N, C-alpha and C positions, 0 to 999 in steps of 0.2 A: 513448468519449472517453478514449482511453488517454493517460496522462501529461499531464493538463491543466496541470500546473505548468511545462511546457516553454514556455508562453507568457510566462513570467516572473512572479515574485511579488516586488514591490519589497521590498528588505530581506531577502529569503530566497534567491532565485535570479534571476540575470539583472541584478544591479546594484541600485542604490538607487532608480532611477527608470526609467520607460519600459517597464515590464512590463505584461502583460495585466491583472494584478491589483494594485491599489493597495497591498495589504498582506496579511498572513496571514489576517486576519479576513474580508476580501473574498473571498479564495480559498476559505475554508471555507464561507462563505455560498453561494457559487456552486456548490460541490459538493452541498450540501444542497438548493438550489433545483433543480438538475438532476435529482436523485433524485425530488423531489416532482412536478415536471412530467412526468417519464417515467412514474412510477406512475399519475398522473392519466390519461395517454394510454392506458396499459395497462388501467386500469379501464374506459375507454370501449369497449374492444374485448374485454373479458372475459378478459384475460390476466395481470392483476396476480397476482403470486405464482408465476407459471409461467415468468417470465423474470427472470434475475438482473440486478439494477440496483445500480449503485454500485461495481462492481469496476473501479476506474479504472486499476489498474496504477501505483499511486503510487510514485514513486522513493524508494529507501531513505533519501536525505538528508532528505526531507520527513517520513518516518516517524520516523527517528532524531534529526533535528535537526542542528544544527551547533554550532560553538564558542559562538556568541552565544545559542543556545537548545538546550541538550542534552536537553531533554524532548520534542523532536519538535514538529511544527507542526499536528498534528491534535488537536482537543479531543473531549471526551466526547460532546457534542451531535452532532458530525459523524460520529464512529464509530457512534453509535446509529443514525443515518440510514443508514449504509452496511450495517450488519448483519454484514458480513465485510470485513475490510481486505485489499484486493488490493495486494501490494507487489512491486515489481521489485527484485531484489537480485543483484549480481554480485561476491561476495567474491573477493579474491585475496590469499592462496592459497585454494584450494577449502575447506580446513579451516576457514576463517572463517565458513562458513554456520552451523555449530552455534553459534558465538559470536554471530552476528547474530540468530539465533532466540532465544537466551537473552537478549540485550539487548532484543529486542522484548517478551518476556514481562516483563522488569523494568520496562519503561515502561507496557505496556498490560495486564498481567495475563493472564487467560485469554481475552481477546477473540479471537474466531476470526480466523485469518490464512490467506490463500491466496497462495502465491507465484505471481504471475501471469506473471512473467518472471524467469528465474534461470539461472545457468550459470556456468561457468568453463572454463578450458582444462584439461580432464582427461578421459581416455577414460571412457566410460560414466558420465558425471556423474550421470545419473538414478539409477542403482543406488547409486552412492556417496552421494548425498544422502539417500536413504531409509534406508540402513544407518546413516549418521551420526545422523540424527534419531531413528531407532528406539532407538539406544543412549543418547540424551540423556534419556530418560524421558518423562513425560506432557507433551505440547506442545499448543499451540492450533492446530496446523496443520490446515487444512480441506482443502487440496489444493494441487497444484502443476501448472503448465503449463511445459513445458521448451522452450527454443529452442536449437538447435544451430547 
């Protein structure tokens, strides 16, 4: 279920009405319910804990928030259900990635982060990203998946 917010969250993304989700609370509950249902299904076939669940590839604007909500749209209960926050991030310029990760840590502390989709227009951006993050100190980064 990549980027489920793309269906629209009224008042967050896609306008004030007409979105798949009535509001941010409905969106967060849907994320948690999807994790619960998936884990129950994995329990039935003996695979719970062997398959990563809850890495939605959440768009950066949901993680970081917007002008009306600069604290992000994910709450502690939803993050706890996820276990690791999967975030898509495309900073421009590329040097913005270190700033984005620092902003993430300011909002969510040491909660594990996986960059599920990231990039920018720069040669060898994978090498660049890890050099940048390596010099930034201790980060909560759990992994990264690159798209070119």
